[in-house]
N, C-alpha and C positions, 0 to 999 in steps of 0.2 A: 879685752879675751886675746890670747893667745891662739894662732892659728890650727896648736891640735885638737883644745877647745872646741873649734869653728868645725873640724873635719869630724868630729866624734856628733857632734849635736846635728850635721846633715844626714850620717848615717843612721843616730836615730832616728832621723825623721823621715830617712826613705824606708829604714824596714818596719817603720809603725805605717807608712804610704802602703806598702805593699801588704802589710800583714791585713790593714783594712779593705784592699781591693782584694787579695784573695778571700776573706770571708764574704765580702759581696758578690763574688762570684760564684763561692759556694750556696750562699743565699739561693739564687737566681739558678743553681744547677739542683739546688733542694723543692727548691718549687716545680722544676720542669721535669723532675725522677716521676718514674710511677711510682701512683701512690698502694702499696702490697695488701693493704688493710679492706683498702677501698674493693679492689676483685676480690677478696676472698670475702668478701660481706655478699655480694653479688652473687657468689659462686653458693653460697652457705644458703642466700635466701633462695636462688633457685632450683637448688637442690631440695630444700625442702617442700615450695610448692610441688616436684617432681613425685617426692614422694606423698603428696597430698593426694595427687590426682591417683597413683597406682593403689593408694586405697581406697579412696574413691567407686574405682571401678572395679576392684576386689569385691566391696560392701553392694557394689550394683548388680553385679553377677551373680551373688549368692541372694541379692533382693529378687532379681528376674527369674531364677531357678523357683526361690519360695515360690512368688508368683503363677511360676507354671503350673506347679504344684496345687494351689489352692483354686486356681483356675479350673483344673480337671475336678479337683472334688467336687466346685460349684456346681458343674454341670451333671457329675453323676447323681447330685441329691436332686437338679432339676428334675433328669428323668425318673428316678426315684418317686417321687412327688408326684410326676403325670404319670406314670406308671399305674401309681396307686388311689389314683382320682378315676382313671378311665376300670378299675377292677370295683371300686366303688360302685360308679355309674351300674355296670354289669350287674353287680350283687342286690342294688338299688331295685332294677330290672328284675330280677329272682326272686325280689321279696315281693313284689308286685305281683308276679306271677303265683306265685304259691298264696299269697292273699285272695286272689280271685278263685284258685283252684278250691282252697278251704271255704268261699262262698258257696262254690257248687257242690259244693259234698255237704255243706249244710241245707243246702237246699235239697239235695235227694235225699240226707236223711229224712228228714222234713216229710217228703214225697212219701218216704217207706212207712214214717211212722204212720201216718195216717191211710196207707193201704192197711195196715195190720190192725187198725181199729176200725177201719170198714170190714175186711174179711171175718173179726171177731165179731164183728156186731151182726152180720150175716151170720156165721154157725148159731150166735146164741138167738138168733130170730127160728132158726131151723129146728133147733131144742124147745122153743117155748110153744113152737108150732106143732110140733110131735105132741105135747104135752098137751094140749091144748084142741085139737082135732079129732081125738077120738082114732075111730080106725082109719081116716085119713093120714092121721101121722104115721110115723114109722112105727108106731106100736100096734097101731091098727094094721098097718101091711103085713110085720110079723105074724102078728097072732091069726089074721086071717089065712093062713095057709091050711092046705087040706090035707097035708101030708109032714113027715117031718122032711123029707127031701126038700119039698118047697121052700120049710120052714129054715132048713141050713140056708138056702138060697139067698131068701130074703133077709135075713140075719146078714149073709155076706154083704149085702146089698146096701143095707141099712150101714154095716161097717166101712165098707169103701167107700161111702158119703162122707164119714166121720173123719176118717183117716185124710181122705182129699183135702179136708176141711183144716187138719190138722196140719199136712204137708205143706199147705198155701202158706199156713198163719209160721208157719217152722221158716219158710224159705224167705218170708219177708222178715221177720225176725234176725235169719243170719244174713240175710242183704242188709239190714239196717249195720247189724255188728259191723261188721267189714266195713262199710263208711265210715261208722264211728273211728275206727282204729284206722282209716285212713287218714280222717282227720285229725287225729291227733300223730299221727306222722306228720302230717302235714304243720300244725303246730309248735311240731317241737324241730324242724328244717327251717320253721320262720322264726323261730328263738335264736337259731345257727347264725341264721343270717343276719339278724338282728343284730347279734354280740360280733360277727366277724364287720361289720357297717363302722360298729362304736371303735372295733381294732383298726381299721385304715383310718376313720378321724384322728386317733389318738396319734398312726404314724405319720400321718401327711402332717401336722400339729408339728411332730417331735424333727421331722426330715427338713418342715419348711422353717424351722430354729435353727437347725443347724445348715442350712443354706442361710439363713441370714447373718448367722454366726459367720460363715465364712466368705460373702459379698463383704462384710465391712473389715473383715482381716486383708481382703481383697483389694479394699480402697484404702487402706493403710498403708500396705507395699506399694502401690501405683503414686500416694504422696509420697512415701520414702524414697521413691525410685528418681520422681520428681526434683527432690531436693539434691539425693546424692548426683543427679545429672546439672543441676542449679551447682554446688561445690565443684563436680569437675571443669566445668567451662570456664570458670572465676577463676581457676588456681589454674587455667591452661593458658588465659588471657593476662595473670598477673605475672606465670612464668614469662611468656612472650613481652610483654612490656620490660621487665627486668632485662631481658638478653637483647632488647631494644638499646636502653638505655647502659648496658655490658658492652654492648656493640661501638655504641657513640663514645663513651669513655675509653675503650682502648684508643679507637682511632684518634681521640684526642690526646692520646699520651704519644701514640707513633708521631703526631704532628709536631709533638714538641720537640722529641728529642731530634727530628730534623731538621729544627732551627738553628742558626748559627749562633754560637756563644760569644756575649758584646761584653761580660762581665769586667773583671780585674786582669792583673796578668798571672799567670800560675805557679805555683809555686813548686815546681820539681825542676829536677829533683831536690830534696830536703837534702842539707848539709848532713856530712856523715855523722857528727856528736847526737844525731836525733834519731829517738828512738821512735820506727813505726811499726803499724801491722797491715798487709793490703788482706781486706776483708771480702774484696772480690775483683776478680780483672776487668781490663777494658775488653769489650766487645759484646757479641749477643750471647744468650744465657735464656736457660729456663727458670721460669716464677711462675708457681699455683700452676703449672700447667701450661703456660704461656709464653711466648719469643717475649724476650725482655732485652733492648739494648743498654749495656750499662756503662758508664763513661770511665768507671773504673775507680 
């Protein structure tokens, strides 16, 4: 092998050595360089968790607004039920009072009827006595008159007695009719009170049903509120965890960038006949919103 070939082989060997050394250094640099996709992934996940938190808070605000409304509605229904029960109790007291009045009136009617019957019997007894006792009777009293004036006087006296009996009986009958009309009115009032009680009981049942429905809805909203709070705090905890990981990752990258280069020889400047493109200048730059040190 002549001297020219030996020199060529040495040059080729040195060229390969430099090339492999440069490649090894590039591998070391690539391994130490920041991984932009990892940072972007962290930021994307953090943004998604922040969006979840915002959505949970918005829904939580809506649920709490609905919860306030349904609590007010439930309270109103409860108040209506309480008032209806009180009104029902008062109506039942009125019903008892009317029933007692009816009983008293019916007792008074029975007494009036007994008085009418006694007065009528007394009147009939006098008529019988007048017929049976002759001169001692009313006819005898009238016919025993000595003159016309006395006769007329005695007739007036008999008529007065008969009219008194009639007035007494008529008065008793009128009193009985008044009592019967009073009982009729009281029975009508009693019917109205019974119908009012039925209506109140129906309203109480309907309002209680609405109150129960409001309570069930309120409980479902409270369950939703608890679930949304869990979602919010879970997303917040995950976001904090990712922030810690991202912070540690960026710190690790910064430490790597500060380390000394121990790889092969740099191949710069390149030969003039080699075409190249500088994709990024040497030094600090902004990458994904973060400060990043680039080796060029």
